[in-house]
N, C-alpha and C positions, 0 to 999 in steps of 0.2 A: 235242360230248360233255361232258355235265357229270355228274360224279360227286360225290355228297354224301351225308350221313347222311339217312334217310328215317325218317318217323315217322307216328303215327296220322292226320295229315292227309294221307297219301299211301295211304291204305287202298283207295281206289277203284282206283288206278294198280296197287297191289300185287295186287289180287284179279284184275285183267284179265290181268296177266302170268302169274300162277300157273295160271290157268284155260287160258290159250294153251298153257303148257309141260305141263301134265297131259294135256290132250287130245292132245298130240303123243306123250308118253311117260310114262305114269303111274308106272312104276318108279322113275325117277329122282326123282319127287316123293315117292314113299313113299305114296301113297294114290290111291284110282281118281278118274276124272273125275267120277263121280257124287257120291262122297264130296265132292269140291272144290266142286261146284255147290251142295251143301247148306250150305255155310258162309254166314253172314250177313256183311253190311259191318261190323256190330259186332264180330265175331269177328277180322275182319282188322284192326279199329282195336285191339283188345286185344292182338293179336299184335304190333303195332307199338309198343306202350308199353314203353319201355326206361328203366331207371335206368342212369345213368352208372356204369360205362364200358361197360355192354353197348350194342350199336349194330347196325344194318343198314346197309350201304352201298348206294346204288343208282346206276345209270346212266342218265341220261335222254338220249334222242336226239330232237331236235325236240319237246321236251315230254311225251315218252312214256317210260315207265319200261320198260328192255329187259333190265336185268340187275340180280341183287342177290347179297349175300353177307352173312352176320350172324355176330357172335360174341357170346358171352354166358357168364358164370359158370355153373358147373354145380351151385353151392352157394351158400348165403347166408352160410356160416360161413367165417371167416378162413383156417382151415386148407386151403381148397381154392381160395382166391383166386390160387394160382399159374398156374392152368389155366383156359382157356376152351374152349368147343366151338363149331365152326363149323358152321353150318347155312343153310338157305335160299338154297343157291347155285344159281343158274339163270339161263339166258339165253334169250330169244325165240328160236325156231328161225330167224327171219328175220334175226337179228343175230349169229348163230354164225360162228366161223372169222374173227373180225376182231381178236381179242386183247382183246375187252371183258371176258370172264369172268376172264381174267388179271388186269387192272386192278382189278376190284372186289375180287376175293380178295386181292391184294397189299395193296390198301387197308384191307381189314378186318384183315389180318395186322399191318400197320403200326400200327393203332389199338390192337390188342390189347397187342403188345409195347410200344408208347409208353405204356401205362398199367401197365406193371409185370408183364405176365403172362410166364410163363416157358415155356409150353407150350400149344399149340393141338391138340385132337383132333377128329377128324370121322368120319364114317360114310358110306360109298358103296354104295348098292344096286346089285348087279350083275347083268347086264352094263351097263357104262357105261364104256367104254374112254376116250373122251374126257376124262372127270373124272379118272379115274385117272391119265391121262398128264398133265393140267394140275398136278393136285397133287404129282406126282412131281417133275415140272420145277421147282416152287417150291421143293422140299426135303422134303415130307411123305414119311414112310415107312410101310410097312405094319407093324401090330403084331399082327394077328389077323384072324380071320373070324368073324362070327356066323352060324352055318348057319341058314337058314330064317328070316332076320330080318324078312322082309315075305312076305305071301300076297295076291297079287293075280290076279284072273282065273283062279282055280284052279291057280296055279303059286306055288312057293317062289321066293325070291330071297335069296342071301346078302348080308350086309352087311360090306364090307371096312372095318376100322379103321384110321385113319392118324393119325400125329402129327407135329408140327414143332415142335422146341425152338429157342428164340432162341439165336442164336449169341453167344458172349460177346465183348466188345469186346477 
């Protein structure tokens, strides 16, 4: 298992993983499989171009990207630099229930807090009990629900907002 930051050079591996996960459950990804297939490799490269301290952490097993988690600033202005949003958290269905998601999420959280961030927010499209359980076990708490946050295959899905505040030493 190799956990490291990923970037534009990992675009092909990122697209393969996203498509695998979206094919299994598009609600978790927030878009349809057809929408995912319509993306170009350049769009994945662009998505993986980060300015520090924004980052995406990836887990590789035998040279294959199997899990990711990203954190990024919500604004370019200093008044919002105390918080980041976590996004892009997903794991290949073939590698779930092995603690890999926890490892990449914890790595992304440590990266954010290590760069002076005070709070990390995220949104989970539901139903997604495994994700809610993982985030709660790490210390994230719910702070609201966005009704009908996503519309896929003729059905609305709510978005659960969660937050994690860095513990003071």
